[in-house]
C-alpha positions as CSV (number, residue, x, y, z in Angstrom):
1,M,-53.1,206.3,26.3
2,Q,-53.0,209.7,24.6
3,D,-52.4,211.5,27.9
4,V,-49.5,209.2,28.8
5,L,-48.0,209.6,25.3
6,A,-48.5,213.5,25.7
7,V,-46.6,213.5,29.0
8,V,-43.8,211.2,27.7
9,T,-43.3,213.4,24.7
10,V,-43.1,216.6,26.7
11,V,-40.6,215.1,29.1
12,V,-38.3,213.5,26.3
13,V,-38.4,216.8,24.3
14,G,-38.0,218.9,27.4
15,L,-34.9,216.9,28.5
16,M,-33.5,217.2,25.0
17,V,-34.0,221.0,25.0
18,G,-32.3,221.2,28.3
19,V,-29.2,219.2,27.1
20,E,-28.9,221.4,23.9
21,F,-29.5,224.6,25.8
22,A,-26.9,223.7,28.4
23,V,-24.4,222.9,25.6
24,A,-25.0,226.3,24.0
25,V,-25.2,228.6,27.0
26,F,-23.0,226.8,29.6
27,V,-20.8,224.1,28.3
28,N,-19.2,225.5,25.1
29,P,-18.5,229.0,26.7
30,I,-16.8,227.1,29.6
31,L,-14.8,225.2,27.1
32,D,-13.8,228.3,25.2
33,R,-12.3,229.8,28.4
34,L,-9.9,227.0,29.0
35,P,-6.2,227.9,28.5
36,D,-4.1,226.7,25.5
37,D,-7.0,225.4,23.4
38,G,-7.8,223.0,26.3
39,G,-11.4,222.9,25.1
40,L,-10.4,221.2,21.9
41,A,-10.1,217.6,23.3
42,A,-13.3,218.2,25.2
43,R,-15.2,219.3,22.1
44,S,-13.9,216.4,20.2
45,D,-14.9,214.0,22.9
46,G,-18.3,215.6,23.2
47,A,-18.8,215.4,19.4
48,R,-18.1,211.7,19.5
49,V,-20.3,210.9,22.6
50,L,-23.2,213.2,21.7
51,G,-22.9,212.4,18.1
52,K,-23.9,208.9,19.0
53,V,-26.7,209.6,21.3
54,M,-28.5,212.8,20.0
55,P,-29.7,211.3,16.6
56,F,-31.7,208.7,18.5
57,W,-33.1,211.4,20.9
58,Y,-34.0,213.8,17.9
59,I,-35.6,211.0,15.8
60,G,-37.3,209.5,18.8
61,S,-38.8,212.9,19.6
62,V,-40.1,213.3,16.1
63,V,-41.7,209.9,16.3
64,L,-43.4,210.6,19.7
65,G,-44.6,213.9,18.3
66,A,-46.0,212.3,15.1
67,V,-47.8,209.5,17.1
68,W,-49.2,212.1,19.4
69,A,-50.4,214.2,16.6
70,A,-52.0,211.3,14.8
71,L,-53.8,210.2,17.9
72,A,-55.0,213.9,18.6
73,W,-55.9,214.4,14.9
74,G,-59.2,216.2,14.7
75,G,-59.3,217.1,18.3
76,A,-58.5,220.3,20.1
77,G,-54.7,221.1,20.0
78,A,-53.9,218.7,17.1
79,S,-52.6,221.6,15.0
80,V,-50.3,222.8,17.8
81,I,-49.0,219.2,18.2
82,A,-48.5,218.9,14.4
83,T,-46.7,222.2,14.3
84,G,-44.4,221.3,17.1
85,T,-43.6,218.0,15.4
86,A,-42.9,219.8,12.1
87,L,-40.5,222.1,14.0
88,L,-38.7,218.9,15.4
89,V,-38.5,217.6,11.7
90,L,-36.9,220.9,10.8
91,S,-34.3,220.6,13.6
92,V,-33.4,217.1,12.3
93,V,-33.0,218.4,8.7
94,M,-30.9,221.4,10.1
95,S,-28.8,218.9,11.9
96,I,-28.2,216.6,9.0
97,L,-27.5,219.5,6.6
98,L,-25.7,222.0,8.7
99,L,-24.4,220.7,12.0
100,V,-23.5,217.0,11.5
101,P,-20.9,217.7,8.7
102,I,-19.0,220.0,11.1
103,N,-19.6,217.7,14.1
104,S,-18.2,214.7,12.2
105,R,-14.9,216.7,11.6
106,V,-14.8,217.8,15.2
107,A,-15.0,214.2,16.4
108,T,-11.7,213.4,14.7
109,W,-9.7,216.4,16.0
110,S,-7.0,216.3,18.7
111,H,-4.4,218.8,19.7
112,E,-2.1,217.4,17.0
113,G,-4.6,217.0,14.3
114,A,-7.0,220.1,14.4
115,P,-7.1,222.3,11.4
116,A,-5.8,225.9,11.8
117,D,-9.3,227.2,11.4
118,W,-10.9,225.0,14.1
119,K,-12.2,227.9,16.1
120,Q,-13.9,229.4,13.1
121,Q,-15.5,226.1,12.4
122,M,-16.7,225.8,15.9
123,R,-18.2,229.3,15.8
124,R,-20.1,228.3,12.6
125,W,-21.5,225.2,14.4
126,E,-22.5,227.3,17.4
127,R,-24.4,229.8,15.3
128,F,-26.3,226.9,13.7
129,H,-26.7,225.3,17.1
130,Y,-28.3,228.5,18.6
131,V,-30.9,228.5,15.8
132,R,-31.6,224.8,16.3
133,V,-32.0,225.4,20.0
134,G,-34.5,228.1,19.2
135,V,-36.5,225.7,17.0
136,I,-36.7,223.0,19.6
137,V,-37.5,225.3,22.3
138,L,-40.5,226.6,20.3
139,A,-41.4,222.9,19.6
140,F,-41.2,222.2,23.4
141,A,-43.4,225.2,24.2
142,L,-46.0,224.1,21.6
143,F,-46.1,220.6,23.1
144,A,-46.4,222.1,26.6
145,V,-49.3,224.2,25.5
146,A,-51.0,221.3,23.8
147,L,-50.6,219.2,27.0
148,V,-52.4,221.7,29.1
């Protein structure tokens, strides 16, 4: 049971890391290069779609990590799993305090209704997002180490 949970946790967190990494490194830079603020509508749509999915993915990852840590408690690797889970909790707190407020505004923007400083707000979101990606990559690495 614990082995299956470990694999599921690593896969779920790994996929989440892949999505968030792709957004940071590929998707947003591509959107930034679109002419005439063409990326604004795509960012707004992305904020709406991912804003609905990602909370479940993050919380689900925390729950999987917590259950895995509880089952492994007292055994080899339990502290590594617990640390990975704590990092996922940190990523959720960062999301709620730093990224969600900006994302909620972005989800309402359109070409006609974006504030004048929308690009600066996106840069701020991206800086926070890079840090969050680093945190979840580290959590994933810890889970992968604990799995092997």
